[in-house]
Backbone bond lengths (Angstrom), bond angles and torsions (degrees), N, CA, C in turn:
res aa  C-N    CA-C-N  psi(-1)  N-CA   C-N-CA  omega(-1)  CA-C   N-CA-C  phi
1 M - - - 1.457 - - 1.522 111.17 -
2 L 1.345 115.25 -35.99 1.446 118.24 -176.32 1.524 112.42 -72.93
3 C 1.327 117.04 -8.77 1.462 118.62 -178.79 1.513 111.97 -69.05
4 G 1.329 119.11 -10.27 1.449 121.02 175.28 1.509 112.03 -70.15
5 S 1.330 117.73 -19.03 1.449 121.51 -178.77 1.515 110.83 -76.82
6 G 1.342 116.46 137.02 1.450 120.02 176.70 1.512 112.54 -61.45
7 H 1.349 116.14 -28.14 1.455 119.82 179.81 1.517 111.56 -69.34
8 V 1.325 117.31 -25.76 1.452 120.57 -173.46 1.523 111.74 -106.73
9 S 1.332 117.26 -25.42 1.461 119.63 -173.55 1.519 112.25 -60.38
10 R 1.327 117.73 -29.82 1.461 118.86 179.52 1.525 111.62 -67.83
11 A 1.354 117.22 -18.00 1.459 120.10 178.36 1.509 112.00 -83.30
12 C 1.344 117.64 -11.48 1.462 121.60 -171.77 1.519 110.82 -101.64
13 S 1.310 117.53 71.35 1.455 120.43 178.35 1.513 112.34 -121.37
14 S 1.330 118.49 -15.21 1.460 122.53 173.73 1.518 106.99 -155.85
15 W 1.314 117.51 -130.95 1.474 120.60 179.00 1.519 109.33 -87.57
16 H 1.328 114.60 113.17 1.452 122.70 179.12 1.521 108.06 -132.92
17 L 1.305 116.77 177.83 1.461 120.33 -174.49 1.518 110.82 -140.87
18 L 1.329 116.00 135.43 1.461 121.48 166.25 1.514 106.92 -97.28
19 L 1.324 117.09 117.97 1.461 123.23 -178.78 1.523 108.47 -114.36
20 D 1.321 115.95 106.22 1.461 122.60 -175.24 1.523 108.88 -115.68
21 V 1.329 116.36 106.04 1.466 121.71 178.47 1.524 108.02 -99.82
22 G 1.316 116.28 105.76 1.453 121.38 -179.49 1.512 112.03 -95.81
23 S 1.315 116.15 -164.68 1.459 120.46 -179.11 1.518 111.98 -72.48
24 T 1.346 117.04 -27.77 1.457 121.66 -172.85 1.520 113.58 -121.75
25 T 1.323 117.48 -35.43 1.466 120.87 -175.76 1.520 111.03 -133.05
26 T 1.323 114.18 166.14 1.461 122.08 176.64 1.524 108.59 -126.50
27 D 1.336 116.09 126.49 1.462 122.15 178.87 1.522 109.47 -104.49
28 L 1.326 115.91 134.61 1.459 122.41 175.37 1.526 106.71 -123.99
29 I 1.329 116.26 95.06 1.459 121.63 -171.30 1.527 109.84 -108.19
30 P 1.337 118.09 115.36 1.465 120.48 179.01 1.524 111.47 -70.88
31 L 1.335 115.68 142.99 1.463 122.42 -177.84 1.523 110.18 -128.82
32 N 1.331 115.27 152.90 1.459 120.86 165.16 1.522 108.14 -136.06
33 D 1.336 118.03 -164.21 1.462 119.79 -174.98 1.521 113.02 -69.95
34 R 1.321 117.53 -10.08 1.468 120.44 178.75 1.526 112.43 -104.24
35 G 1.317 117.15 -4.17 1.454 120.42 -178.84 1.510 111.69 121.20
36 P 1.335 117.59 -156.08 1.465 121.06 -179.67 1.529 111.14 -60.30
37 T 1.321 116.37 138.68 1.463 121.16 -178.88 1.520 112.70 -104.97
38 T 1.307 117.72 0.26 1.457 119.95 -177.63 1.526 111.67 -70.36
39 S 1.318 115.48 146.78 1.463 121.36 172.59 1.522 111.18 -102.35
40 S 1.333 116.74 1.64 1.466 121.07 -179.53 1.520 110.31 -68.29
41 R 1.322 115.68 140.42 1.458 120.92 179.38 1.527 112.55 -122.41
42 T 1.319 117.22 -8.33 1.461 121.13 179.13 1.524 108.82 -136.37
43 D 1.328 115.99 161.56 1.462 119.48 176.95 1.525 111.19 -63.56
44 W 1.328 116.89 -32.50 1.459 120.74 176.77 1.529 110.57 -58.43
45 H 1.325 116.65 -46.50 1.460 120.15 178.61 1.529 111.08 -67.67
46 R 1.316 116.74 -36.41 1.464 119.81 179.38 1.523 110.95 -65.88
47 L 1.339 116.75 -38.55 1.463 119.88 175.39 1.528 110.70 -61.69
48 L 1.327 115.97 -43.47 1.461 120.62 -179.35 1.526 111.69 -61.92
49 R 1.320 116.59 -36.36 1.468 121.39 -174.83 1.530 112.99 -91.95
50 G 1.328 117.49 0.83 1.453 119.61 -179.67 1.508 113.59 75.47
51 E 1.328 117.18 23.35 1.462 121.57 179.31 1.524 112.06 -98.63
52 L 1.310 116.50 -6.44 1.464 122.13 177.47 1.516 108.42 -136.55
53 L 1.311 115.71 125.26 1.461 123.12 174.64 1.518 106.78 -117.32
54 Y 1.330 115.98 116.21 1.467 117.82 -174.67 1.529 110.51 -83.37
55 L 1.317 113.72 62.09 1.457 123.47 173.04 1.513 107.33 -138.44
56 G 1.325 117.00 140.76 1.449 120.79 179.39 1.511 112.04 -128.81
57 A 1.316 115.63 -173.69 1.457 121.92 -174.47 1.522 113.48 -97.41
58 R 1.344 116.35 1.36 1.469 117.06 -176.96 1.525 113.43 -143.20
59 R 1.323 119.01 -48.04 1.459 120.86 -166.68 1.527 114.69 -99.89
60 T 1.310 118.67 -0.58 1.461 120.65 -178.67 1.524 110.73 -65.13
61 P 1.337 118.88 122.39 1.472 120.75 178.36 1.531 110.62 -62.42
62 L 1.309 116.18 137.21 1.456 119.87 -178.95 1.526 112.01 -64.37
63 C 1.331 116.53 -30.00 1.466 119.15 -179.01 1.525 111.73 -64.91
64 A 1.336 117.09 -19.25 1.464 120.29 178.00 1.523 111.88 -79.53
65 L 1.327 117.04 -10.16 1.458 121.42 -175.62 1.521 113.83 -114.29
66 L 1.323 116.95 -29.63 1.459 119.69 -170.24 1.520 112.70 -79.98
67 R 1.306 114.69 133.51 1.455 123.12 171.71 1.528 108.04 -99.97
68 P 1.336 118.75 176.92 1.465 119.74 175.23 1.524 111.15 -53.06
69 L 1.326 115.89 136.49 1.457 121.88 -173.78 1.522 111.02 -114.04
70 P 1.337 117.39 137.85 1.467 119.44 172.51 1.521 109.73 -73.85
71 A 1.331 116.30 135.12 1.467 120.31 -179.62 1.520 109.68 -159.33
72 R 1.341 116.13 123.88 1.467 122.44 174.44 1.526 111.91 50.92
73 D 1.318 117.02 55.03 1.468 122.22 178.59 1.519 112.73 59.92
74 S 1.314 116.13 29.50 1.454 120.40 179.19 1.526 108.39 -145.60
75 V 1.310 115.86 177.64 1.458 122.27 174.74 1.520 107.88 -123.40
76 L 1.326 115.92 124.13 1.459 121.11 -176.04 1.522 110.30 -110.25
77 F 1.330 114.90 141.17 1.457 121.23 172.65 1.527 107.88 -96.98
78 P 1.325 118.22 112.02 1.466 120.45 -178.54 1.523 111.69 -59.09
79 A 1.309 115.18 156.55 1.464 121.05 179.63 1.524 110.66 -61.66
80 A 1.323 115.39 134.58 1.471 120.67 177.00 1.522 108.83 -89.36
81 E 1.323 115.16 63.34 1.463 122.10 -174.71 1.521 107.92 -146.68
82 F 1.330 116.00 153.69 1.463 120.51 179.38 1.525 109.16 -81.02
83 F 1.331 114.52 77.79 1.458 121.01 178.16 1.529 112.18 -98.40
84 A 1.318 117.30 -19.92 1.470 121.65 -177.94 1.522 108.37 -156.70
85 D 1.335 115.28 160.10 1.465 119.38 176.74 1.524 110.03 -124.34
86 I 1.320 115.12 176.97 1.458 120.05 -173.83 1.526 111.84 -64.95
87 Y 1.330 117.96 -27.76 1.463 119.57 179.10 1.523 110.45 -65.41
88 D 1.332 116.98 -33.23 1.465 119.76 175.29 1.525 110.21 -61.07
89 A 1.329 116.41 -42.14 1.463 119.98 178.35 1.527 110.84 -62.90
90 F 1.325 116.46 -41.65 1.460 119.76 -179.94 1.531 111.07 -66.36
91 L 1.324 116.85 -34.50 1.465 120.05 175.53 1.525 110.85 -62.76
92 I 1.327 116.26 -46.71 1.457 120.99 -178.78 1.527 111.07 -60.70
93 L 1.325 116.26 -37.30 1.465 120.94 -178.32 1.524 112.94 -83.94
94 G 1.330 117.28 -2.68 1.456 120.80 -179.78 1.515 113.90 73.29
95 L 1.330 116.88 21.33 1.463 121.14 -178.33 1.521 112.94 -89.71
96 Q 1.327 117.05 -16.77 1.460 121.67 179.35 1.525 109.38 -137.70
97 P 1.332 117.18 153.29 1.465 120.35 -177.78 1.523 111.86 -80.03
98 E 1.318 114.99 158.31 1.464 119.57 172.61 1.529 109.51 -67.14
99 R 1.328 115.25 147.90 1.471 121.03 178.72 1.527 107.86 -133.75
100 P 1.321 117.85 81.67 1.467 120.66 -176.49 1.522 113.76 -59.02
101 D 1.344 117.16 -24.83 1.459 120.51 -178.89 1.526 112.67 -84.64
102 Y 1.318 117.58 -7.89 1.470 121.42 -178.47 1.527 109.24 -96.67
103 Q 1.321 116.48 120.47 1.462 120.45 -176.37 1.527 113.24 -126.74
104 L 1.332 117.49 14.53 1.469 119.87 175.98 1.526 109.40 -84.22
105 T 1.322 114.21 55.61 1.458 122.53 -178.23 1.523 109.35 -103.94
106 A 1.316 116.14 -179.93 1.464 120.28 -176.48 1.524 112.58 -62.63
107 D 1.331 117.39 -33.31 1.469 120.30 -178.59 1.523 113.09 -113.12
108 G 1.324 117.77 5.68 1.454 120.71 178.62 1.514 114.25 79.23
109 R 1.316 117.12 2.31 1.464 120.72 177.07 1.527 109.37 -89.60
110 P 1.334 117.72 164.71 1.468 120.06 -173.80 1.527 113.09 -64.08
111 A 1.319 114.48 161.02 1.465 121.49 176.22 1.523 108.80 -85.38
112 T 1.335 114.72 69.31 1.457 122.34 178.26 1.523 108.81 -118.34
113 L 1.322 116.46 164.31 1.461 120.01 -178.30 1.530 113.11 -60.89
114 P 1.341 119.39 -48.58 1.469 118.29 179.40 1.526 112.73 -57.98
115 A 1.325 116.91 -43.00 1.463 120.09 179.99 1.522 110.78 -68.86
116 A 1.331 117.38 -37.62 1.464 120.62 178.66 1.523 110.77 -65.19
117 R 1.323 117.04 -38.78 1.467 119.81 177.49 1.525 110.79 -60.90
118 Q 1.312 116.14 -42.16 1.459 119.83 179.53 1.528 110.92 -65.51
119 R 1.316 116.66 -41.12 1.470 119.54 -179.17 1.529 111.15 -66.46
120 L 1.342 117.30 -41.87 1.458 119.03 178.02 1.524 111.43 -65.70
121 A 1.315 116.94 -37.38 1.467 120.01 178.03 1.523 110.86 -60.93
122 R 1.303 116.79 -36.03 1.467 120.19 179.49 1.520 111.93 -63.70
123 M 1.321 117.22 -25.12 1.462 119.67 176.16 1.526 111.14 -61.93
124 L 1.337 117.05 -24.03 1.461 121.79 174.84 1.522 110.65 -107.72
125 C 1.334 116.12 21.11 1.472 122.44 177.32 1.525 111.47 56.78
126 A 1.329 115.38 39.32 1.460 121.02 -177.87 1.512 110.05 -130.45
127 D 1.330 114.94 168.25 1.455 121.39 167.92 1.525 108.07 -93.84
128 A 1.310 116.12 156.32 1.460 119.94 -177.45 1.525 111.83 -58.48
129 C 1.335 116.75 -33.39 1.460 120.33 -178.25 1.535 112.42 -68.82
130 E 1.325 117.41 -17.02 1.464 121.00 -179.84 1.522 112.56 -84.08
131 L 1.311 117.14 -15.98 1.456 121.15 -175.31 1.517 111.15 -112.06
132 E 1.305 115.65 151.08 1.450 121.27 173.49 1.530 109.20 -84.18
133 E 1.316 115.27 161.03 1.465 119.24 -179.70 1.525 110.91 -58.83
134 K 1.326 116.78 -36.69 1.468 119.28 -179.32 1.527 111.40 -64.46
135 D 1.341 117.51 -28.73 1.459 120.10 176.62 1.526 110.53 -66.40
136 L 1.324 115.99 -44.93 1.460 120.62 -179.89 1.525 111.02 -66.57
137 V 1.331 115.97 -41.28 1.462 119.81 177.64 1.524 110.25 -62.89
138 G 1.328 116.52 -37.67 1.459 120.27 178.55 1.515 112.31 -62.67
139 I 1.339 116.76 -41.18 1.467 120.75 176.73 1.523 109.97 -61.87
140 A 1.335 115.54 -47.31 1.466 120.24 -177.74 1.526 111.26 -63.83
141 Q 1.325 117.11 -42.19 1.462 120.50 179.57 1.525 111.28 -64.50
142 A 1.331 116.73 -37.81 1.465 120.23 178.71 1.522 110.81 -64.51
143 A 1.331 116.82 -39.65 1.467 120.50 178.93 1.525 110.96 -65.82
144 L 1.325 116.89 -44.60 1.465 120.63 178.77 1.526 110.96 -63.30
145 A 1.326 116.83 -41.69 1.461 120.17 -179.89 1.524 111.18 -61.96
146 E 1.329 116.82 -40.23 1.459 119.76 179.16 1.524 110.98 -69.03
147 W 1.335 117.54 -37.80 1.475 121.08 175.85 1.530 109.30 -57.28
148 Q 1.329 115.76 -50.13 1.465 120.13 -178.11 1.525 111.08 -65.44
149 H 1.324 117.14 -36.06 1.461 121.16 179.14 1.527 110.64 -61.90
150 R 1.313 117.22 -44.56 1.465 120.29 -179.30 1.528 111.09 -68.86
151 F 1.326 116.21 -36.60 1.465 118.42 175.27 1.524 110.05 -61.26
152 C 1.321 116.82 -42.85 1.462 120.31 179.71 1.522 111.00 -58.30
153 K 1.327 117.34 -37.65 1.459 121.35 -178.95 1.533 111.06 -63.58
154 V 1.337 117.16 -48.05 1.468 118.66 -179.39 1.530 110.62 -71.89
155 W 1.316 117.09 -31.50 1.458 120.67 175.85 1.530 110.12 -61.87
156 Q 1.314 116.79 -46.47 1.461 120.98 179.64 1.523 111.27 -62.59
157 R 1.324 116.74 -34.52 1.458 119.79 177.87 1.531 110.56 -64.26
158 S 1.330 116.71 -39.49 1.465 120.19 177.24 1.522 111.30 -65.05
159 I 1.324 116.38 -42.45 1.464 120.58 179.78 1.527 110.24 -61.60
160 Q 1.330 116.33 -40.69 1.465 120.16 179.94 1.526 111.18 -65.21
161 R 1.328 116.80 -36.78 1.467 120.14 -179.64 1.516 111.78 -66.36
162 F 1.330 116.41 -42.13 1.467 120.15 -173.01 1.528 113.66 -101.64
163 G 1.317 116.54 -9.89 1.460 119.92 175.72 1.513 115.17 84.92
164 R 1.322 117.98 -7.80 1.465 121.97 -179.93 1.518 108.69 -164.29
165 P 1.328 118.15 162.69 1.462 120.61 177.65 1.527 110.74 -65.24
166 P 1.329 117.76 157.49 1.466 119.96 176.66 1.518 111.13 -63.73
167 R 1.327 114.76 146.78 1.465 119.34 179.75 1.519 110.80 -65.28
168 S 1.307 116.84 -37.29 1.463 121.16 177.10 1.517 108.91 -149.37
169 I 1.315 115.32 161.34 1.462 121.71 -177.70 1.523 108.91 -131.02
170 V 1.319 115.93 129.63 1.461 122.35 173.45 1.519 107.49 -93.01
171 L 1.315 117.19 121.65 1.462 122.80 -177.72 1.519 110.32 -98.82
172 A 1.330 115.99 134.91 1.461 121.16 178.00 1.519 108.95 -145.17
173 G 1.347 114.77 165.90 1.454 119.97 175.34 1.514 113.62 95.55
174 E 1.328 114.83 164.08 1.462 119.79 -178.41 1.525 112.13 -69.11
175 G 1.321 117.33 -17.70 1.457 120.82 -179.94 1.514 113.92 -96.46
176 E 1.337 117.43 29.45 1.466 119.44 179.22 1.521 111.29 -56.70
177 W 1.318 116.51 -38.93 1.467 119.94 179.52 1.533 110.56 -60.69
178 L 1.341 116.33 -37.48 1.458 121.08 179.78 1.527 110.64 -71.56
179 A 1.331 115.94 -37.57 1.463 119.90 175.93 1.524 110.47 -60.51
180 R 1.330 116.44 -45.40 1.466 120.01 179.23 1.526 110.83 -61.30
181 R 1.313 116.48 -40.26 1.466 120.66 179.53 1.531 110.62 -62.75
182 C 1.332 115.67 -45.04 1.465 119.88 -179.73 1.523 111.63 -66.18
183 L 1.324 116.98 -37.52 1.463 119.98 179.14 1.526 111.28 -67.08
184 R 1.325 116.72 -35.87 1.470 119.01 173.21 1.523 109.99 -64.01
185 H 1.330 115.59 -38.81 1.464 121.36 -178.11 1.527 111.28 -62.34
186 V 1.336 117.41 -37.67 1.470 120.34 -179.71 1.527 112.24 -89.10
187 G 1.339 116.76 -0.40 1.458 120.56 175.79 1.512 114.93 79.94
188 Y 1.338 117.32 25.35 1.468 119.39 179.83 1.525 110.07 -72.10
189 T 1.333 116.22 133.23 1.467 121.03 -177.54 1.525 112.96 -124.62
190 G 1.336 117.79 10.54 1.458 120.62 -179.75 1.518 112.64 -78.29
191 S 1.310 115.54 -170.08 1.462 122.56 -177.22 1.526 111.11 -79.58
192 L 1.324 116.16 141.45 1.458 122.65 176.76 1.525 109.49 -118.26
193 I 1.324 116.56 132.85 1.463 122.82 176.38 1.522 107.61 -118.51
194 S 1.306 117.18 117.51 1.459 122.47 -176.02 1.526 110.83 -95.88
195 L 1.335 117.02 119.07 1.460 119.61 174.75 1.524 111.00 -68.53
196 A 1.324 117.35 -28.40 1.462 119.77 177.19 1.524 110.50 -62.83
197 E 1.326 116.76 -37.99 1.458 120.46 178.45 1.523 111.47 -75.66
198 Q 1.327 117.54 -34.97 1.459 121.23 -176.03 1.527 112.52 -82.36
199 L 1.334 116.70 -39.63 1.468 120.66 -174.19 1.520 113.70 -112.92
200 G 1.336 117.24 -16.35 1.451 121.49 -173.39 1.522 110.11 102.80
201 P 1.334 117.82 151.44 1.465 121.45 -177.06 1.525 113.84 -58.90
202 A 1.329 117.79 -37.98 1.467 120.01 -176.44 1.520 111.45 -62.68
203 L 1.331 117.29 -46.30 1.461 120.08 -179.85 1.523 111.39 -73.09
204 S 1.315 117.51 -31.54 1.457 119.86 176.77 1.522 110.87 -63.64
205 Q 1.334 116.20 -38.62 1.462 120.07 -179.99 1.523 112.20 -74.17
206 A 1.316 116.90 -14.89 1.466 121.20 177.05 1.525 109.36 -120.81
207 A 1.337 115.90 43.02 1.462 120.51 -172.82 1.520 112.24 -60.79
208 C 1.328 117.10 -38.93 1.474 119.48 -179.27 1.525 110.75 -65.25
209 A 1.325 116.70 -45.01 1.461 120.32 178.92 1.527 110.58 -64.31
210 F 1.333 116.55 -38.71 1.457 120.21 178.24 1.524 110.62 -63.90
211 A 1.345 116.78 -38.59 1.462 120.18 179.15 1.525 111.08 -64.00
212 V 1.339 116.57 -40.42 1.466 120.18 177.63 1.528 110.07 -63.28
213 A 1.335 116.41 -42.55 1.466 120.12 178.05 1.526 110.73 -62.56
214 W 1.319 116.06 -37.57 1.466 120.28 179.05 1.525 110.50 -64.43
215 L 1.329 116.85 -44.48 1.463 120.24 179.15 1.528 111.02 -64.42
216 R 1.330 115.67 -38.04 1.462 119.71 176.54 1.528 109.99 -61.85
217 A 1.326 115.76 -42.39 1.461 119.59 178.93 1.524 110.89 -63.72
218 Q 1.325 116.72 -39.30 1.461 119.92 178.61 1.524 111.66 -62.17
219 S 1.332 116.59 -35.56 1.462 119.88 -179.65 1.526 112.03 -71.72
220 L 1.331 117.25 -18.67 1.460 121.34 -177.44 1.523 112.82 -100.10
221 H 1.322 116.93 -14.91 1.460 120.73 -175.20 1.517 109.32 -128.12
222 S 1.295 117.25 133.08 1.464 121.33 179.50 1.521 111.90 -88.07
223 Q 1.350 117.07 -21.11 1.447 118.94 -177.23 1.525 110.08 -79.35
224 T 1.330 115.05 166.60 1.454 119.94 174.78 1.521 108.76 -65.04
225 L 1.325 115.60 129.70 1.455 119.62 -172.85 1.518 112.12 -87.08
226 T 1.303 114.67 145.81 1.451 122.69 168.59 1.510 106.55 -125.40
227 F 1.333 117.09 174.53 1.456 119.32 177.51 1.530 111.06 -62.58
228 A 1.332 116.24 -29.85 1.465 119.14 178.95 1.521 111.11 -66.78
229 T 1.340 117.46 -39.37 1.462 118.96 -178.50 1.511 111.48 -71.71
230 I 1.322 117.47 -27.16 1.467 118.94 175.77 1.524 109.64 -63.74
231 N 1.336 117.13 -37.30 1.459 120.10 178.82 1.520 111.98 -61.60
232 A 1.332 117.26 -24.11 1.460 121.17 -178.43 1.517 112.97 -85.22
233 C 1.337 117.68 -4.03 1.463 120.35 -177.75 1.522 110.49 -66.57
234 P 1.345 117.55 141.92 1.459 120.14 179.20 1.517 112.42 -69.85
235 S 1.311 115.61 163.19 1.457 121.54 175.15 1.525 108.77 -58.13
236 P 1.380 119.97 145.78 1.442 125.75 13.90 1.511 114.86 -93.44
237 T 1.354 119.96 7.41 1.450 120.14 179.18 1.522 109.49 -68.01
238 P 1.359 119.06 122.25 1.462 120.40 -177.17 1.512 111.14 -75.28
239 S 1.320 115.90 152.65 1.453 119.93 171.98 1.514 108.34 -74.11
240 L 1.324 116.42 162.12 1.449 119.34 -179.57 1.518 112.66 -59.78
241 P 1.349 120.60 -43.74 1.464 118.25 176.91 1.520 112.22 -58.25
242 E 1.336 117.62 -39.66 1.459 120.16 178.75 1.516 110.30 -65.31
243 A 1.337 116.57 -41.85 1.457 119.83 -179.08 1.518 110.78 -63.35
244 R 1.331 116.74 -37.74 1.460 119.62 -179.77 1.529 111.44 -66.56
245 R 1.340 117.25 -30.42 1.462 119.22 -177.88 1.512 112.02 -78.75
246 Q 1.325 118.38 -21.66 1.456 120.92 -174.81 1.515 111.20 -76.48
């Protein structure tokens, strides 16, 4: 759907990829010069084909990622409970900023370092004061490593399907930074197109909704669309300034 955008259409000339890392899931949608090339029609099929990775950059429970951890000359099995999420791990590792106003966390407390330390400690059924900083960093590093490992698996599946890496990748979603990190990890050296840079972070994080609005605009206008003409679309399609504020 996003191939209607002038910013993205130049990426659609052969095998390319839309990589959208959201708060909860990651989409890997193959593209060509006509648009999406997938034949998947359900999330079940997308999971099978490696086009959907049910991991995100914020809300993924840590218990879904952690394997047995070495600790104090022993091996511990982390709690199989929603005590912390991946954003807590990113906070501990210094990969994401604190968000004192954000409280949709495992315990309802803010997304700050002290609260994140406590939440990660609970994964080992402990209080933060019982663990050393290296213990918490170890938990966070293990979660990040598993995230990257699973991304590598679906990435390899895409490479096997098409025989080579995508010529270019369109990046979208709040986890663009994580996508870039994973692409470095797998050694990708092709072209990257950032929707955050082209459209702004707000629209990049709502890329699917923006694509639907774009298609709606196309159905209402016969002329070639620009971002200016989208602003002229009647309600309920929001103008770009309105979309950025939401």
